[in-house]
Backbone as a printed PyTorch tensor [residue, N CA C, xyz], in Angstrom:
tensor([[[  1.3840, -15.2680,   1.5950],
         [ -0.0920, -15.0960,   1.7210],
         [ -0.6720, -16.3310,   2.0380]],

        [[ -1.5480, -16.1990,   3.0270],
         [ -2.0920, -17.4020,   3.5700],
         [ -3.0660, -17.9430,   2.6950]],

        [[ -3.7760, -19.1220,   3.0400],
         [ -4.6490, -19.7800,   2.2840],
         [ -6.1600, -19.0370,   2.3590]],

        [[ -6.4980, -18.2760,   3.3460],
         [ -7.7310, -17.6180,   3.7750],
         [ -7.7170, -16.2610,   2.8190]],

        [[ -6.8760, -15.9870,   2.2670],
         [ -7.1020, -14.7050,   1.4470],
         [ -7.7770, -14.8820,   0.1830]],

        [[ -8.8720, -14.0780,  -0.1890],
         [ -9.6220, -14.0800,  -1.1750],
         [ -8.7940, -13.9220,  -2.4640]],

        [[ -9.3430, -14.1710,  -3.5030],
         [ -8.6780, -14.0460,  -4.9100],
         [ -8.7990, -12.3120,  -5.1170]],

        [[ -9.7590, -11.7710,  -4.6930],
         [ -9.7000, -10.2130,  -4.7260],
         [ -8.7010,  -9.6060,  -4.0200]],

        [[ -8.5000, -10.0250,  -2.7140],
         [ -7.3970,  -9.3680,  -1.9670],
         [ -6.0990,  -9.8170,  -2.5970]],

        [[ -6.0470, -11.0170,  -2.8830],
         [ -4.7300, -11.4020,  -3.5420],
         [ -4.1870, -10.5840,  -4.6300]],

        [[ -5.1200, -10.2650,  -5.4570],
         [ -5.0250,  -9.5590,  -6.6150],
         [ -4.6010,  -8.2380,  -6.2550]],

        [[ -5.2360,  -7.6150,  -5.3200],
         [ -4.9070,  -6.0840,  -4.8100],
         [ -3.5210,  -6.1080,  -4.1750]],

        [[ -3.0260,  -7.1130,  -3.6440],
         [ -1.7930,  -7.2130,  -2.8600],
         [ -0.6010,  -7.3860,  -3.9150]],

        [[ -0.9640,  -8.1430,  -4.8110],
         [ -0.0170,  -8.3240,  -5.8660],
         [  0.1740,  -7.2790,  -6.8900]],

        [[ -0.9080,  -6.4640,  -7.2150],
         [ -0.7390,  -5.2850,  -7.9150],
         [ -0.3110,  -3.9910,  -7.0450]],

        [[ -0.5000,  -3.9950,  -5.9070],
         [  0.0220,  -2.9100,  -5.1700],
         [  1.4960,  -3.1770,  -4.7680]],

        [[  2.0280,  -4.4500,  -4.7310],
         [  3.3180,  -4.5540,  -4.4450],
         [  4.1190,  -4.4340,  -5.8840]],

        [[  3.4210,  -4.6320,  -7.0190],
         [  4.0990,  -4.3980,  -8.2260],
         [  4.2900,  -2.8660,  -8.4440]],

        [[  3.3600,  -1.9830,  -7.8340],
         [  3.4300,  -0.6210,  -8.0420],
         [  4.5770,  -0.2560,  -7.1530]],

        [[  4.6140,  -0.6080,  -5.9880],
         [  5.7090,  -0.1690,  -4.9530],
         [  6.9620,  -0.5670,  -5.6140]],

        [[  7.2200,  -1.8970,  -6.1040],
         [  8.4410,  -2.1310,  -6.5560],
         [  8.9780,  -1.4390,  -7.8090]],

        [[  8.0410,  -1.2170,  -8.6870],
         [  8.4010,  -0.7050,  -9.9130],
         [  8.3220,   0.9810, -10.0100]],

        [[  7.3920,   1.6590,  -9.1890],
         [  7.3500,   2.9980,  -9.2620],
         [  7.6320,   3.8050,  -8.0000]],

        [[  7.5260,   3.2760,  -6.8260],
         [  7.6090,   3.9810,  -5.6920],
         [  8.9220,   3.7440,  -4.6990]],

        [[  9.4320,   2.2810,  -4.8370],
         [ 10.3950,   2.0520,  -3.7420],
         [ 11.6040,   3.0100,  -4.0610]],

        [[ 12.0980,   3.3260,  -5.1050],
         [ 13.2250,   4.0440,  -5.5130],
         [ 13.2730,   5.3910,  -4.8260]],

        [[ 12.0680,   6.0260,  -4.8870],
         [ 11.6770,   7.5010,  -4.2230],
         [ 11.4000,   7.3880,  -2.9010]],

        [[ 10.6940,   6.3590,  -2.3080],
         [ 10.2190,   6.3830,  -0.9770],
         [ 11.4220,   5.7070,   0.1880]],

        [[ 11.9390,   4.6730,  -0.3050],
         [ 12.9260,   4.1020,   0.6900],
         [ 14.0450,   5.0110,   1.2930]],

        [[ 14.5200,   5.8560,   0.5560],
         [ 15.6250,   6.6880,   1.1170],
         [ 15.1750,   7.5590,   2.0740]],

        [[ 13.9740,   8.3210,   1.8020],
         [ 13.6820,   9.4120,   2.7270],
         [ 12.4200,   8.8960,   3.8310]],

        [[ 11.7640,   7.8480,   3.5580],
         [ 10.5730,   7.3250,   4.5100],
         [ 10.7060,   5.9460,   5.0410]],

        [[ 11.8870,   5.5190,   5.1140],
         [ 12.1550,   4.1630,   5.5850],
         [ 11.6610,   4.1630,   7.1630]],

        [[ 10.7570,   3.0880,   7.3520],
         [ 10.2110,   2.7140,   8.7440],
         [  8.8160,   3.3570,   8.6640]],

        [[  8.3550,   4.1670,   7.7970],
         [  7.0490,   4.6120,   7.6630],
         [  6.1480,   3.7530,   6.9300]],

        [[  4.9820,   4.0260,   6.6420],
         [  4.1230,   2.9740,   5.9160],
         [  3.4750,   3.8030,   4.5270]],

        [[  3.0940,   2.8940,   3.7020],
         [  2.6690,   3.2920,   2.6530],
         [  1.3650,   2.3930,   2.0990]],

        [[  0.2790,   3.0840,   2.0540],
         [ -1.2280,   2.2460,   1.5810],
         [ -1.1390,   2.6170,   0.2150]],

        [[ -1.2240,   1.7080,  -0.6760],
         [ -1.4780,   1.8190,  -2.1790],
         [ -2.9920,   1.3640,  -2.5270]],

        [[ -3.5600,   2.2110,  -3.2650],
         [ -4.7190,   1.6730,  -4.0630],
         [ -4.4090,   1.4870,  -5.3980]],

        [[ -4.5420,   0.1080,  -5.7400],
         [ -3.8810,  -0.2980,  -7.0130],
         [ -4.6850,   0.0520,  -8.2190]],

        [[ -5.9990,   0.3000,  -8.1300],
         [ -6.8590,   0.6510,  -9.3940],
         [ -6.5540,   2.2750,  -9.8680]],

        [[ -6.2370,   3.0970,  -8.8930],
         [ -5.8320,   4.4670,  -9.1930],
         [ -4.4380,   4.5870,  -9.2010]],

        [[ -3.6600,   3.8520,  -8.5330],
         [ -2.4250,   4.1380,  -8.3470],
         [ -2.0050,   5.1320,  -7.3110]],

        [[ -3.0080,   5.6570,  -6.4960],
         [ -2.7970,   6.5320,  -5.4380],
         [ -2.1210,   5.8960,  -4.2410]],

        [[ -1.2990,   6.6310,  -3.5950],
         [ -0.7060,   6.0950,  -2.4430],
         [ -0.6280,   6.9800,  -1.1380]],

        [[ -0.4670,   6.6710,  -0.0670],
         [ -0.8090,   7.5410,   0.9170],
         [  0.3020,   7.1190,   2.1180]],

        [[  1.0560,   8.1120,   2.4280],
         [  2.1700,   7.8480,   3.4990],
         [  1.4450,   8.0880,   4.9070]],

        [[  2.0570,   7.2670,   5.9950],
         [  1.6720,   7.4710,   7.4760],
         [  2.8580,   7.1130,   8.2560]],

        [[  2.8330,   7.7120,   9.3400],
         [  3.8050,   7.6020,  10.3860],
         [  3.6650,   6.0780,  10.9730]],

        [[  2.3610,   5.5680,  10.8510],
         [  1.9780,   4.3130,  11.4450],
         [  1.1810,   3.6200,  10.4040]],

        [[  0.8110,   2.2370,  10.4710],
         [ -0.0020,   1.7380,   9.6170],
         [ -1.3590,   2.1390,   9.4020]],

        [[ -1.6690,   2.6080,  10.8020],
         [ -3.1510,   2.9410,  10.8330],
         [ -3.3320,   4.2860,  10.3080]],

        [[ -2.3330,   5.3410,  10.2680],
         [ -2.3970,   6.5730,   9.6260],
         [ -2.3850,   6.3860,   8.0680]],

        [[ -1.6540,   5.5060,   7.4870],
         [ -1.4670,   5.3130,   6.0500],
         [ -2.8010,   4.7160,   5.6610]],

        [[ -3.5020,   3.6820,   6.4090],
         [ -4.6600,   3.1880,   6.0020],
         [ -5.8780,   4.0650,   5.9370]],

        [[ -5.8100,   4.9780,   6.9670],
         [ -6.8210,   5.8490,   7.2420],
         [ -6.9420,   6.8450,   6.2660]],

        [[ -5.8320,   7.4170,   5.8480],
         [ -5.5610,   8.3400,   4.6620],
         [ -6.1700,   7.6080,   3.4050]],

        [[ -5.8360,   6.3760,   3.0630],
         [ -6.1020,   5.9280,   1.7310],
         [ -7.6340,   5.7080,   1.9290]],

        [[ -8.3420,   5.1580,   2.9280],
         [ -9.7310,   4.9130,   3.0110],
         [-10.4970,   6.1210,   3.0810]],

        [[-10.0270,   7.2370,   3.4420],
         [-10.6250,   8.6150,   3.4400],
         [-10.8600,   8.8670,   1.9920]],

        [[ -9.8690,   8.7260,   1.2380],
         [-10.1570,   9.0970,  -0.2520],
         [-10.9730,   8.0510,  -0.9310]],

        [[-10.5920,   6.8050,  -0.7200],
         [-11.2980,   5.5990,  -1.3710],
         [-11.9580,   4.7310,  -0.4450]],

        [[-13.1100,   5.1410,   0.2030],
         [-13.7950,   4.4260,   1.2220],
         [-14.1680,   2.8590,   0.8510]],

        [[-14.3940,   2.7140,  -0.3320],
         [-15.0810,   1.5330,  -0.7340],
         [-14.0310,   0.5570,  -1.6600]],

        [[-12.7130,   0.8300,  -1.4990],
         [-11.8240,   0.0870,  -2.3670],
         [-10.9470,  -0.6160,  -1.2180]],

        [[-10.3600,  -1.5310,  -1.7550],
         [ -9.2220,  -2.3510,  -1.0470],
         [ -7.9410,  -1.6880,  -1.2970]],

        [[ -7.0830,  -1.6140,  -0.2160],
         [ -5.7800,  -1.1200,  -0.3600],
         [ -4.8040,  -2.0280,   0.1880]],

        [[ -3.4970,  -1.9780,   0.0590],
         [ -2.3230,  -2.8360,   0.5020],
         [ -1.4830,  -1.8700,   1.1240]],

        [[ -0.9550,  -2.1360,   2.3320],
         [ -0.0400,  -1.3540,   3.1780],
         [  1.3180,  -1.9600,   3.2800]],

        [[  2.3020,  -1.3610,   3.0500],
         [  3.7080,  -1.7940,   3.1410],
         [  4.5480,  -0.9390,   3.9780]],

        [[  5.3670,  -1.6180,   4.6480],
         [  6.3080,  -0.8060,   5.5860],
         [  7.5300,  -0.5800,   4.7540]],

        [[  7.8280,   0.8580,   4.5830],
         [  8.7210,   1.2170,   3.6340],
         [ 10.1530,   0.7910,   4.2930]],

        [[ 10.9400,   0.4730,   3.2980],
         [ 12.3850,  -0.1510,   3.6250],
         [ 12.4530,  -1.5460,   3.9600]],

        [[ 11.3220,  -2.3370,   3.9960],
         [ 11.3930,  -3.6200,   4.4990],
         [ 11.4110,  -4.4650,   3.2090]]])
């Protein structure tokens, strides 16, 4: 993470990565490799997309005022 990331964003990234590693990776990696998942860490909701833009759009449709973190599945 770069030096210009706010503490709030850094926290969202860390919590979303923890959710992915502990709860989602095992189920998503085999079937959705190469696709994207956006994670809203306060709710734990996650949204799959063919592209990074589709995943983010789905997340922000449900949580328009929250920060999300998007991960390429299988990376």
